[in-house]
PDB file of N, CA, C, O and CB in Angstrom:
ATOM      1  N   MET A   1       2.306   4.350 -23.068  1.00  0.00           N
ATOM      2  CA  MET A   1       3.006   3.994 -21.851  1.00  0.00           C
ATOM      3  C   MET A   1       3.441   2.538 -21.934  1.00  0.00           C
ATOM      4  O   MET A   1       2.693   1.673 -22.388  1.00  0.00           O
ATOM      5  CB  MET A   1       2.119   4.236 -20.612  1.00  0.00           C
ATOM      6  N   GLU A   2       4.646   2.289 -21.493  1.00  0.00           N
ATOM      7  CA  GLU A   2       5.174   0.927 -21.481  1.00  0.00           C
ATOM      8  C   GLU A   2       4.401   0.068 -20.482  1.00  0.00           C
ATOM      9  O   GLU A   2       4.096   0.515 -19.376  1.00  0.00           O
ATOM     10  CB  GLU A   2       6.680   0.930 -21.136  1.00  0.00           C
ATOM     11  N   ARG A   3       4.089  -1.154 -20.874  1.00  0.00           N
ATOM     12  CA  ARG A   3       3.369  -2.071 -19.997  1.00  0.00           C
ATOM     13  C   ARG A   3       4.343  -3.117 -19.491  1.00  0.00           C
ATOM     14  O   ARG A   3       5.328  -3.427 -20.161  1.00  0.00           O
ATOM     15  CB  ARG A   3       2.168  -2.736 -20.732  1.00  0.00           C
ATOM     16  N   GLY A   4       4.083  -3.647 -18.345  1.00  0.00           N
ATOM     17  CA  GLY A   4       4.942  -4.695 -17.827  1.00  0.00           C
ATOM     18  C   GLY A   4       4.959  -4.686 -16.325  1.00  0.00           C
ATOM     19  O   GLY A   4       4.045  -4.173 -15.679  1.00  0.00           O
ATOM     20  N   ARG A   5       5.983  -5.244 -15.788  1.00  0.00           N
ATOM     21  CA  ARG A   5       6.070  -5.435 -14.350  1.00  0.00           C
ATOM     22  C   ARG A   5       6.118  -4.129 -13.562  1.00  0.00           C
ATOM     23  O   ARG A   5       5.553  -4.047 -12.471  1.00  0.00           O
ATOM     24  CB  ARG A   5       7.275  -6.251 -14.031  1.00  0.00           C
ATOM     25  N   MET A   6       6.772  -3.129 -14.087  1.00  0.00           N
ATOM     26  CA  MET A   6       6.939  -1.869 -13.362  1.00  0.00           C
ATOM     27  C   MET A   6       5.807  -0.874 -13.599  1.00  0.00           C
ATOM     28  O   MET A   6       5.754   0.159 -12.931  1.00  0.00           O
ATOM     29  CB  MET A   6       8.240  -1.236 -13.750  1.00  0.00           C
ATOM     30  N   TYR A   7       4.907  -1.160 -14.529  1.00  0.00           N
ATOM     31  CA  TYR A   7       3.886  -0.199 -14.886  1.00  0.00           C
ATOM     32  C   TYR A   7       2.518  -0.853 -14.930  1.00  0.00           C
ATOM     33  O   TYR A   7       2.404  -2.057 -15.160  1.00  0.00           O
ATOM     34  CB  TYR A   7       4.207   0.444 -16.220  1.00  0.00           C
ATOM     35  N   ASP A   8       1.478  -0.057 -14.710  1.00  0.00           N
ATOM     36  CA  ASP A   8       0.112  -0.490 -14.957  1.00  0.00           C
ATOM     37  C   ASP A   8      -0.686   0.735 -15.384  1.00  0.00           C
ATOM     38  O   ASP A   8      -0.097   1.773 -15.685  1.00  0.00           O
ATOM     39  CB  ASP A   8      -0.517  -1.172 -13.690  1.00  0.00           C
ATOM     40  N   GLU A   9      -2.002   0.639 -15.416  1.00  0.00           N
ATOM     41  CA  GLU A   9      -2.822   1.747 -15.907  1.00  0.00           C
ATOM     42  C   GLU A   9      -2.748   2.998 -15.032  1.00  0.00           C
ATOM     43  O   GLU A   9      -3.148   4.075 -15.475  1.00  0.00           O
ATOM     44  CB  GLU A   9      -4.250   1.303 -16.012  1.00  0.00           C
ATOM     45  N   LEU A  10      -2.249   2.881 -13.807  1.00  0.00           N
ATOM     46  CA  LEU A  10      -2.144   4.034 -12.918  1.00  0.00           C
ATOM     47  C   LEU A  10      -0.760   4.668 -12.941  1.00  0.00           C
ATOM     48  O   LEU A  10      -0.537   5.666 -12.256  1.00  0.00           O
ATOM     49  CB  LEU A  10      -2.488   3.628 -11.510  1.00  0.00           C
ATOM     50  N   GLY A  11       0.169   4.118 -13.708  1.00  0.00           N
ATOM     51  CA  GLY A  11       1.503   4.679 -13.791  1.00  0.00           C
ATOM     52  C   GLY A  11       2.519   3.791 -13.109  1.00  0.00           C
ATOM     53  O   GLY A  11       2.251   2.625 -12.818  1.00  0.00           O
ATOM     54  N   GLU A  12       3.678   4.348 -12.860  1.00  0.00           N
ATOM     55  CA  GLU A  12       4.786   3.587 -12.303  1.00  0.00           C
ATOM     56  C   GLU A  12       4.496   3.127 -10.878  1.00  0.00           C
ATOM     57  O   GLU A  12       3.936   3.873 -10.074  1.00  0.00           O
ATOM     58  CB  GLU A  12       6.057   4.419 -12.331  1.00  0.00           C
ATOM     59  N   ILE A  13       4.877   1.907 -10.580  1.00  0.00           N
ATOM     60  CA  ILE A  13       4.721   1.351  -9.239  1.00  0.00           C
ATOM     61  C   ILE A  13       5.865   1.849  -8.375  1.00  0.00           C
ATOM     62  O   ILE A  13       7.027   1.804  -8.779  1.00  0.00           O
ATOM     63  CB  ILE A  13       4.684  -0.207  -9.269  1.00  0.00           C
ATOM     64  N   LYS A  14       5.531   2.321  -7.194  1.00  0.00           N
ATOM     65  CA  LYS A  14       6.529   2.815  -6.255  1.00  0.00           C
ATOM     66  C   LYS A  14       7.198   1.644  -5.574  1.00  0.00           C
ATOM     67  O   LYS A  14       6.530   0.716  -5.116  1.00  0.00           O
ATOM     68  CB  LYS A  14       5.898   3.760  -5.216  1.00  0.00           C
ATOM     69  N   LYS A  15       8.509   1.685  -5.506  1.00  0.00           N
ATOM     70  CA  LYS A  15       9.290   0.672  -4.802  1.00  0.00           C
ATOM     71  C   LYS A  15      10.242   1.381  -3.857  1.00  0.00           C
ATOM     72  O   LYS A  15      10.425   2.595  -3.939  1.00  0.00           O
ATOM     73  CB  LYS A  15      10.068  -0.247  -5.797  1.00  0.00           C
ATOM     74  N   GLY A  16      10.839   0.623  -2.969  1.00  0.00           N
ATOM     75  CA  GLY A  16      11.824   1.192  -2.066  1.00  0.00           C
ATOM     76  C   GLY A  16      11.230   1.541  -0.721  1.00  0.00           C
ATOM     77  O   GLY A  16      10.116   1.126  -0.399  1.00  0.00           O
ATOM     78  N   PRO A  17      11.971   2.304   0.067  1.00  0.00           N
ATOM     79  CA  PRO A  17      11.546   2.637   1.425  1.00  0.00           C
ATOM     80  C   PRO A  17      10.213   3.377   1.464  1.00  0.00           C
ATOM     81  O   PRO A  17       9.896   4.171   0.578  1.00  0.00           O
ATOM     82  CB  PRO A  17      12.602   3.472   2.101  1.00  0.00           C
ATOM     83  N   TRP A  18       9.446   3.098   2.505  1.00  0.00           N
ATOM     84  CA  TRP A  18       8.157   3.767   2.707  1.00  0.00           C
ATOM     85  C   TRP A  18       8.379   5.107   3.385  1.00  0.00           C
ATOM     86  O   TRP A  18       9.252   5.242   4.242  1.00  0.00           O
ATOM     87  CB  TRP A  18       7.198   2.887   3.547  1.00  0.00           C
ATOM     88  N   LYS A  19       7.591   6.090   3.001  1.00  0.00           N
ATOM     89  CA  LYS A  19       7.630   7.410   3.632  1.00  0.00           C
ATOM     90  C   LYS A  19       6.571   7.473   4.723  1.00  0.00           C
ATOM     91  O   LYS A  19       5.608   6.707   4.702  1.00  0.00           O
ATOM     92  CB  LYS A  19       7.409   8.540   2.584  1.00  0.00           C
ATOM     93  N   THR A  20       6.745   8.367   5.659  1.00  0.00           N
ATOM     94  CA  THR A  20       5.796   8.562   6.751  1.00  0.00           C
ATOM     95  C   THR A  20       4.402   8.875   6.213  1.00  0.00           C
ATOM     96  O   THR A  20       3.404   8.409   6.763  1.00  0.00           O
ATOM     97  CB  THR A  20       6.271   9.687   7.676  1.00  0.00           C
ATOM     98  N   GLU A  21       4.335   9.658   5.147  1.00  0.00           N
ATOM     99  CA  GLU A  21       3.047  10.029   4.549  1.00  0.00           C
ATOM    100  C   GLU A  21       2.331   8.795   3.989  1.00  0.00           C
ATOM    101  O   GLU A  21       1.109   8.683   4.093  1.00  0.00           O
ATOM    102  CB  GLU A  21       3.254  11.076   3.431  1.00  0.00           C
ATOM    103  N   GLU A  22       3.091   7.877   3.399  1.00  0.00           N
ATOM    104  CA  GLU A  22       2.498   6.652   2.868  1.00  0.00           C
ATOM    105  C   GLU A  22       1.959   5.781   3.998  1.00  0.00           C
ATOM    106  O   GLU A  22       0.880   5.200   3.883  1.00  0.00           O
ATOM    107  CB  GLU A  22       3.528   5.869   2.037  1.00  0.00           C
ATOM    108  N   ASP A  23       2.712   5.695   5.084  1.00  0.00           N
ATOM    109  CA  ASP A  23       2.237   4.935   6.249  1.00  0.00           C
ATOM    110  C   ASP A  23       0.925   5.512   6.763  1.00  0.00           C
ATOM    111  O   ASP A  23       0.007   4.766   7.105  1.00  0.00           O
ATOM    112  CB  ASP A  23       3.296   4.939   7.375  1.00  0.00           C
ATOM    113  N   ALA A  24       0.834   6.835   6.818  1.00  0.00           N
ATOM    114  CA  ALA A  24      -0.385   7.488   7.302  1.00  0.00           C
ATOM    115  C   ALA A  24      -1.580   7.160   6.416  1.00  0.00           C
ATOM    116  O   ALA A  24      -2.675   6.920   6.926  1.00  0.00           O
ATOM    117  CB  ALA A  24      -0.186   9.002   7.368  1.00  0.00           C
ATOM    118  N   VAL A  25      -1.391   7.145   5.109  1.00  0.00           N
ATOM    119  CA  VAL A  25      -2.468   6.799   4.169  1.00  0.00           C
ATOM    120  C   VAL A  25      -2.899   5.352   4.391  1.00  0.00           C
ATOM    121  O   VAL A  25      -4.093   5.050   4.412  1.00  0.00           O
ATOM    122  CB  VAL A  25      -2.010   7.010   2.694  1.00  0.00           C
ATOM    123  N   LEU A  26      -1.934   4.467   4.554  1.00  0.00           N
ATOM    124  CA  LEU A  26      -2.234   3.051   4.766  1.00  0.00           C
ATOM    125  C   LEU A  26      -2.994   2.841   6.075  1.00  0.00           C
ATOM    126  O   LEU A  26      -3.974   2.096   6.109  1.00  0.00           O
ATOM    127  CB  LEU A  26      -0.939   2.225   4.769  1.00  0.00           C
ATOM    128  N   ILE A  27      -2.557   3.484   7.137  1.00  0.00           N
ATOM    129  CA  ILE A  27      -3.234   3.371   8.437  1.00  0.00           C
ATOM    130  C   ILE A  27      -4.663   3.896   8.348  1.00  0.00           C
ATOM    131  O   ILE A  27      -5.585   3.270   8.870  1.00  0.00           O
ATOM    132  CB  ILE A  27      -2.455   4.140   9.524  1.00  0.00           C
ATOM    133  N   LYS A  28      -4.851   5.023   7.704  1.00  0.00           N
ATOM    134  CA  LYS A  28      -6.200   5.592   7.540  1.00  0.00           C
ATOM    135  C   LYS A  28      -7.109   4.636   6.769  1.00  0.00           C
ATOM    136  O   LYS A  28      -8.269   4.443   7.134  1.00  0.00           O
ATOM    137  CB  LYS A  28      -6.128   6.951   6.811  1.00  0.00           C
ATOM    138  N   HIS A  29      -6.581   4.043   5.708  1.00  0.00           N
ATOM    139  CA  HIS A  29      -7.361   3.096   4.905  1.00  0.00           C
ATOM    140  C   HIS A  29      -7.777   1.889   5.745  1.00  0.00           C
ATOM    141  O   HIS A  29      -8.927   1.456   5.679  1.00  0.00           O
ATOM    142  CB  HIS A  29      -6.551   2.634   3.675  1.00  0.00           C
ATOM    143  N   VAL A  30      -6.853   1.347   6.532  1.00  0.00           N
ATOM    144  CA  VAL A  30      -7.158   0.176   7.364  1.00  0.00           C
ATOM    145  C   VAL A  30      -8.173   0.532   8.451  1.00  0.00           C
ATOM    146  O   VAL A  30      -9.051  -0.274   8.761  1.00  0.00           O
ATOM    147  CB  VAL A  30      -5.868  -0.384   8.004  1.00  0.00           C
ATOM    148  N   LYS A  31      -8.065   1.714   9.026  1.00  0.00           N
ATOM    149  CA  LYS A  31      -9.046   2.133  10.043  1.00  0.00           C
ATOM    150  C   LYS A  31     -10.449   2.223   9.443  1.00  0.00           C
ATOM    151  O   LYS A  31     -11.435   1.918  10.113  1.00  0.00           O
ATOM    152  CB  LYS A  31      -8.644   3.496  10.653  1.00  0.00           C
ATOM    153  N   ARG A  32     -10.533   2.637   8.196  1.00  0.00           N
ATOM    154  CA  ARG A  32     -11.832   2.806   7.554  1.00  0.00           C
ATOM    155  C   ARG A  32     -12.415   1.497   7.022  1.00  0.00           C
ATOM    156  O   ARG A  32     -13.604   1.231   7.194  1.00  0.00           O
ATOM    157  CB  ARG A  32     -11.713   3.795   6.428  1.00  0.00           C
ATOM    158  N   TYR A  33     -11.581   0.682   6.377  1.00  0.00           N
ATOM    159  CA  TYR A  33     -12.064  -0.511   5.687  1.00  0.00           C
ATOM    160  C   TYR A  33     -11.635  -1.832   6.327  1.00  0.00           C
ATOM    161  O   TYR A  33     -12.120  -2.895   5.940  1.00  0.00           O
ATOM    162  CB  TYR A  33     -11.596  -0.482   4.279  1.00  0.00           C
ATOM    163  N   GLY A  34     -10.733  -1.766   7.298  1.00  0.00           N
ATOM    164  CA  GLY A  34     -10.211  -2.983   7.892  1.00  0.00           C
ATOM    165  C   GLY A  34      -9.020  -3.508   7.093  1.00  0.00           C
ATOM    166  O   GLY A  34      -8.743  -3.033   5.992  1.00  0.00           O
ATOM    167  N   PRO A  35      -8.316  -4.494   7.660  1.00  0.00           N
ATOM    168  CA  PRO A  35      -7.116  -5.023   7.000  1.00  0.00           C
ATOM    169  C   PRO A  35      -7.462  -6.044   5.919  1.00  0.00           C
ATOM    170  O   PRO A  35      -7.208  -7.238   6.079  1.00  0.00           O
ATOM    171  CB  PRO A  35      -6.187  -5.660   8.031  1.00  0.00           C
ATOM    172  N   ARG A  36      -8.040  -5.568   4.823  1.00  0.00           N
ATOM    173  CA  ARG A  36      -8.411  -6.434   3.703  1.00  0.00           C
ATOM    174  C   ARG A  36      -8.508  -5.585   2.429  1.00  0.00           C
ATOM    175  O   ARG A  36      -8.363  -4.363   2.476  1.00  0.00           O
ATOM    176  CB  ARG A  36      -9.766  -7.172   3.988  1.00  0.00           C
ATOM    177  N   ASP A  37      -8.750  -6.230   1.319  1.00  0.00           N
ATOM    178  CA  ASP A  37      -8.922  -5.551   0.036  1.00  0.00           C
ATOM    179  C   ASP A  37      -7.754  -4.618  -0.275  1.00  0.00           C
ATOM    180  O   ASP A  37      -7.941  -3.447  -0.606  1.00  0.00           O
ATOM    181  CB  ASP A  37     -10.226  -4.765   0.031  1.00  0.00           C
ATOM    182  N   TRP A  38      -6.550  -5.165  -0.159  1.00  0.00           N
ATOM    183  CA  TRP A  38      -5.340  -4.366  -0.298  1.00  0.00           C
ATOM    184  C   TRP A  38      -5.195  -3.738  -1.676  1.00  0.00           C
ATOM    185  O   TRP A  38      -4.682  -2.626  -1.791  1.00  0.00           O
ATOM    186  CB  TRP A  38      -4.141  -5.210  -0.006  1.00  0.00           C
ATOM    187  N   SER A  39      -5.631  -4.422  -2.711  1.00  0.00           N
ATOM    188  CA  SER A  39      -5.458  -3.872  -4.058  1.00  0.00           C
ATOM    189  C   SER A  39      -6.304  -2.622  -4.289  1.00  0.00           C
ATOM    190  O   SER A  39      -6.015  -1.838  -5.194  1.00  0.00           O
ATOM    191  CB  SER A  39      -5.810  -4.922  -5.095  1.00  0.00           C
ATOM    192  N   SER A  40      -7.344  -2.431  -3.479  1.00  0.00           N
ATOM    193  CA  SER A  40      -8.176  -1.242  -3.654  1.00  0.00           C
ATOM    194  C   SER A  40      -7.427   0.044  -3.294  1.00  0.00           C
ATOM    195  O   SER A  40      -7.799   1.122  -3.757  1.00  0.00           O
ATOM    196  CB  SER A  40      -9.434  -1.359  -2.804  1.00  0.00           C
ATOM    197  N   ILE A  41      -6.399  -0.056  -2.493  1.00  0.00           N
ATOM    198  CA  ILE A  41      -5.605   1.117  -2.128  1.00  0.00           C
ATOM    199  C   ILE A  41      -4.987   1.719  -3.387  1.00  0.00           C
ATOM    200  O   ILE A  41      -4.966   2.938  -3.558  1.00  0.00           O
ATOM    201  CB  ILE A  41      -4.499   0.745  -1.097  1.00  0.00           C
ATOM    202  N   ARG A  42      -4.495   0.870  -4.247  1.00  0.00           N
ATOM    203  CA  ARG A  42      -3.896   1.345  -5.501  1.00  0.00           C
ATOM    204  C   ARG A  42      -4.969   1.760  -6.496  1.00  0.00           C
ATOM    205  O   ARG A  42      -4.849   2.801  -7.141  1.00  0.00           O
ATOM    206  CB  ARG A  42      -3.004   0.259  -6.117  1.00  0.00           C
ATOM    207  N   SER A  43      -6.015   0.953  -6.625  1.00  0.00           N
ATOM    208  CA  SER A  43      -7.044   1.258  -7.624  1.00  0.00           C
ATOM    209  C   SER A  43      -7.790   2.550  -7.293  1.00  0.00           C
ATOM    210  O   SER A  43      -8.306   3.210  -8.195  1.00  0.00           O
ATOM    211  CB  SER A  43      -8.036   0.101  -7.727  1.00  0.00           C
ATOM    212  N   LYS A  44      -7.853   2.918  -6.019  1.00  0.00           N
ATOM    213  CA  LYS A  44      -8.478   4.184  -5.620  1.00  0.00           C
ATOM    214  C   LYS A  44      -7.518   5.364  -5.766  1.00  0.00           C
ATOM    215  O   LYS A  44      -7.898   6.515  -5.552  1.00  0.00           O
ATOM    216  CB  LYS A  44      -8.969   4.096  -4.177  1.00  0.00           C
ATOM    217  N   GLY A  45      -6.290   5.069  -6.127  1.00  0.00           N
ATOM    218  CA  GLY A  45      -5.307   6.130  -6.331  1.00  0.00           C
ATOM    219  C   GLY A  45      -4.722   6.677  -5.046  1.00  0.00           C
ATOM    220  O   GLY A  45      -4.186   7.785  -5.037  1.00  0.00           O
ATOM    221  N   LEU A  46      -4.814   5.922  -3.955  1.00  0.00           N
ATOM    222  CA  LEU A  46      -4.303   6.399  -2.671  1.00  0.00           C
ATOM    223  C   LEU A  46      -2.789   6.273  -2.569  1.00  0.00           C
ATOM    224  O   LEU A  46      -2.118   7.162  -2.044  1.00  0.00           O
ATOM    225  CB  LEU A  46      -4.955   5.634  -1.538  1.00  0.00           C
ATOM    226  N   LEU A  47      -2.257   5.170  -3.071  1.00  0.00           N
ATOM    227  CA  LEU A  47      -0.813   4.939  -3.065  1.00  0.00           C
ATOM    228  C   LEU A  47      -0.399   4.311  -4.388  1.00  0.00           C
ATOM    229  O   LEU A  47      -1.208   3.675  -5.063  1.00  0.00           O
ATOM    230  CB  LEU A  47      -0.396   4.033  -1.874  1.00  0.00           C
ATOM    231  N   ARG A  48       0.856   4.493  -4.750  1.00  0.00           N
ATOM    232  CA  ARG A  48       1.384   3.872  -5.965  1.00  0.00           C
ATOM    233  C   ARG A  48       2.130   2.589  -5.619  1.00  0.00           C
ATOM    234  O   ARG A  48       3.119   2.252  -6.271  1.00  0.00           O
ATOM    235  CB  ARG A  48       2.313   4.848  -6.718  1.00  0.00           C
ATOM    236  N   ARG A  49       1.672   1.885  -4.615  1.00  0.00           N
ATOM    237  CA  ARG A  49       2.256   0.617  -4.183  1.00  0.00           C
ATOM    238  C   ARG A  49       1.322  -0.516  -4.563  1.00  0.00           C
ATOM    239  O   ARG A  49       0.123  -0.301  -4.741  1.00  0.00           O
ATOM    240  CB  ARG A  49       2.528   0.615  -2.655  1.00  0.00           C
ATOM    241  N   THR A  50       1.855  -1.706  -4.687  1.00  0.00           N
ATOM    242  CA  THR A  50       1.018  -2.865  -4.988  1.00  0.00           C
ATOM    243  C   THR A  50       0.230  -3.266  -3.742  1.00  0.00           C
ATOM    244  O   THR A  50       0.601  -2.919  -2.621  1.00  0.00           O
ATOM    245  CB  THR A  50       1.880  -4.053  -5.496  1.00  0.00           C
ATOM    246  N   GLY A  51      -0.844  -3.991  -3.952  1.00  0.00           N
ATOM    247  CA  GLY A  51      -1.619  -4.491  -2.824  1.00  0.00           C
ATOM    248  C   GLY A  51      -0.784  -5.379  -1.931  1.00  0.00           C
ATOM    249  O   GLY A  51      -0.913  -5.329  -0.707  1.00  0.00           O
ATOM    250  N   LYS A  52       0.070  -6.188  -2.527  1.00  0.00           N
ATOM    251  CA  LYS A  52       0.939  -7.073  -1.744  1.00  0.00           C
ATOM    252  C   LYS A  52       1.894  -6.258  -0.875  1.00  0.00           C
ATOM    253  O   LYS A  52       2.114  -6.591   0.290  1.00  0.00           O
ATOM    254  CB  LYS A  52       1.735  -8.012  -2.673  1.00  0.00           C
ATOM    255  N   SER A  53       2.456  -5.203  -1.432  1.00  0.00           N
ATOM    256  CA  SER A  53       3.365  -4.357  -0.679  1.00  0.00           C
ATOM    257  C   SER A  53       2.644  -3.701   0.508  1.00  0.00           C
ATOM    258  O   SER A  53       3.198  -3.611   1.603  1.00  0.00           O
ATOM    259  CB  SER A  53       3.975  -3.286  -1.597  1.00  0.00           C
ATOM    260  N   CYS A  54       1.415  -3.247   0.283  1.00  0.00           N
ATOM    261  CA  CYS A  54       0.626  -2.627   1.356  1.00  0.00           C
ATOM    262  C   CYS A  54       0.313  -3.636   2.464  1.00  0.00           C
ATOM    263  O   CYS A  54       0.428  -3.333   3.652  1.00  0.00           O
ATOM    264  CB  CYS A  54      -0.685  -2.044   0.788  1.00  0.00           C
ATOM    265  N   ARG A  55      -0.084  -4.835   2.050  1.00  0.00           N
ATOM    266  CA  ARG A  55      -0.407  -5.874   3.035  1.00  0.00           C
ATOM    267  C   ARG A  55       0.818  -6.230   3.870  1.00  0.00           C
ATOM    268  O   ARG A  55       0.721  -6.350   5.092  1.00  0.00           O
ATOM    269  CB  ARG A  55      -0.953  -7.132   2.334  1.00  0.00           C
ATOM    270  N   LEU A  56       1.958  -6.400   3.229  1.00  0.00           N
ATOM    271  CA  LEU A  56       3.180  -6.744   3.956  1.00  0.00           C
ATOM    272  C   LEU A  56       3.612  -5.618   4.888  1.00  0.00           C
ATOM    273  O   LEU A  56       4.074  -5.878   5.999  1.00  0.00           O
ATOM    274  CB  LEU A  56       4.304  -7.069   2.978  1.00  0.00           C
ATOM    275  N   ARG A  57       3.469  -4.381   4.450  1.00  0.00           N
ATOM    276  CA  ARG A  57       3.821  -3.241   5.311  1.00  0.00           C
ATOM    277  C   ARG A  57       2.944  -3.239   6.560  1.00  0.00           C
ATOM    278  O   ARG A  57       3.432  -3.012   7.667  1.00  0.00           O
ATOM    279  CB  ARG A  57       3.665  -1.898   4.541  1.00  0.00           C
ATOM    280  N   TRP A  58       1.651  -3.492   6.377  1.00  0.00           N
ATOM    281  CA  TRP A  58       0.728  -3.521   7.514  1.00  0.00           C
ATOM    282  C   TRP A  58       1.081  -4.671   8.459  1.00  0.00           C
ATOM    283  O   TRP A  58       1.232  -4.467   9.663  1.00  0.00           O
ATOM    284  CB  TRP A  58      -0.733  -3.657   7.025  1.00  0.00           C
ATOM    285  N   VAL A  59       1.209  -5.849   7.920  1.00  0.00           N
ATOM    286  CA  VAL A  59       1.432  -7.045   8.746  1.00  0.00           C
ATOM    287  C   VAL A  59       2.769  -6.989   9.477  1.00  0.00           C
ATOM    288  O   VAL A  59       2.851  -7.375  10.643  1.00  0.00           O
ATOM    289  CB  VAL A  59       1.373  -8.302   7.881  1.00  0.00           C
ATOM    290  N   ASN A  60       3.811  -6.516   8.808  1.00  0.00           N
ATOM    291  CA  ASN A  60       5.155  -6.574   9.384  1.00  0.00           C
ATOM    292  C   ASN A  60       5.609  -5.332  10.142  1.00  0.00           C
ATOM    293  O   ASN A  60       6.555  -5.403  10.926  1.00  0.00           O
ATOM    294  CB  ASN A  60       6.116  -6.838   8.313  1.00  0.00           C
ATOM    295  N   LYS A  61       4.948  -4.191   9.921  1.00  0.00           N
ATOM    296  CA  LYS A  61       5.453  -2.947  10.525  1.00  0.00           C
ATOM    297  C   LYS A  61       4.405  -2.087  11.228  1.00  0.00           C
ATOM    298  O   LYS A  61       4.736  -1.414  12.205  1.00  0.00           O
ATOM    299  CB  LYS A  61       6.100  -2.130   9.474  1.00  0.00           C
ATOM    300  N   LEU A  62       3.169  -2.084  10.774  1.00  0.00           N
ATOM    301  CA  LEU A  62       2.220  -1.053  11.224  1.00  0.00           C
ATOM    302  C   LEU A  62       1.080  -1.537  12.102  1.00  0.00           C
ATOM    303  O   LEU A  62       0.521  -0.735  12.849  1.00  0.00           O
ATOM    304  CB  LEU A  62       1.643  -0.393  10.052  1.00  0.00           C
ATOM    305  N   ARG A  63       0.712  -2.798  12.050  1.00  0.00           N
ATOM    306  CA  ARG A  63      -0.483  -3.215  12.792  1.00  0.00           C
ATOM    307  C   ARG A  63      -0.292  -2.988  14.291  1.00  0.00           C
ATOM    308  O   ARG A  63       0.796  -3.206  14.825  1.00  0.00           O
ATOM    309  CB  ARG A  63      -0.802  -4.701  12.516  1.00  0.00           C
ATOM    310  N   PRO A  64      -1.352  -2.549  14.962  1.00  0.00           N
ATOM    311  CA  PRO A  64      -1.256  -2.139  16.364  1.00  0.00           C
ATOM    312  C   PRO A  64      -0.802  -3.246  17.330  1.00  0.00           C
ATOM    313  O   PRO A  64      -0.097  -2.953  18.295  1.00  0.00           O
ATOM    314  CB  PRO A  64      -2.582  -1.624  16.810  1.00  0.00           C
ATOM    315  N   ASN A  65      -1.180  -4.483  17.099  1.00  0.00           N
ATOM    316  CA  ASN A  65      -0.845  -5.548  18.035  1.00  0.00           C
ATOM    317  C   ASN A  65       0.471  -6.257  17.691  1.00  0.00           C
ATOM    318  O   ASN A  65       0.725  -7.365  18.164  1.00  0.00           O
ATOM    319  CB  ASN A  65      -1.967  -6.554  18.075  1.00  0.00           C
ATOM    320  N   LEU A  66       1.295  -5.620  16.874  1.00  0.00           N
ATOM    321  CA  LEU A  66       2.581  -6.182  16.486  1.00  0.00           C
ATOM    322  C   LEU A  66       3.519  -6.196  17.690  1.00  0.00           C
ATOM    323  O   LEU A  66       3.716  -5.172  18.345  1.00  0.00           O
ATOM    324  CB  LEU A  66       3.202  -5.378  15.318  1.00  0.00           C
ATOM    325  N   LYS A  67       4.087  -7.348  17.971  1.00  0.00           N
ATOM    326  CA  LYS A  67       5.036  -7.459  19.085  1.00  0.00           C
ATOM    327  C   LYS A  67       6.419  -7.053  18.588  1.00  0.00           C
ATOM    328  O   LYS A  67       6.883  -7.524  17.550  1.00  0.00           O
ATOM    329  CB  LYS A  67       5.058  -8.914  19.672  1.00  0.00           C
ATOM    330  N   LYS A  68       7.070  -6.173  19.346  1.00  0.00           N
ATOM    331  CA  LYS A  68       8.383  -5.671  18.935  1.00  0.00           C
ATOM    332  C   LYS A  68       9.470  -6.204  19.819  1.00  0.00           C
ATOM    333  O   LYS A  68      10.642  -5.884  19.618  1.00  0.00           O
ATOM    334  CB  LYS A  68       8.409  -4.160  18.949  1.00  0.00           C
TER     335      LYS A  68
END
């Protein structure tokens, strides 16, 4: 497998728009573990997104106290 920016030991990193199913996985993870340890989402095989991408999605779009 090619190594580099787009790949790691878990396969290709997902980029682009988030799906509803991915949001649900992220919300479930945060409810269980709290809004921290973002890289564990990928290492546990829950999502093919980077920890940074998960953190930004939570902070900017999904957290309950987000003002719209």
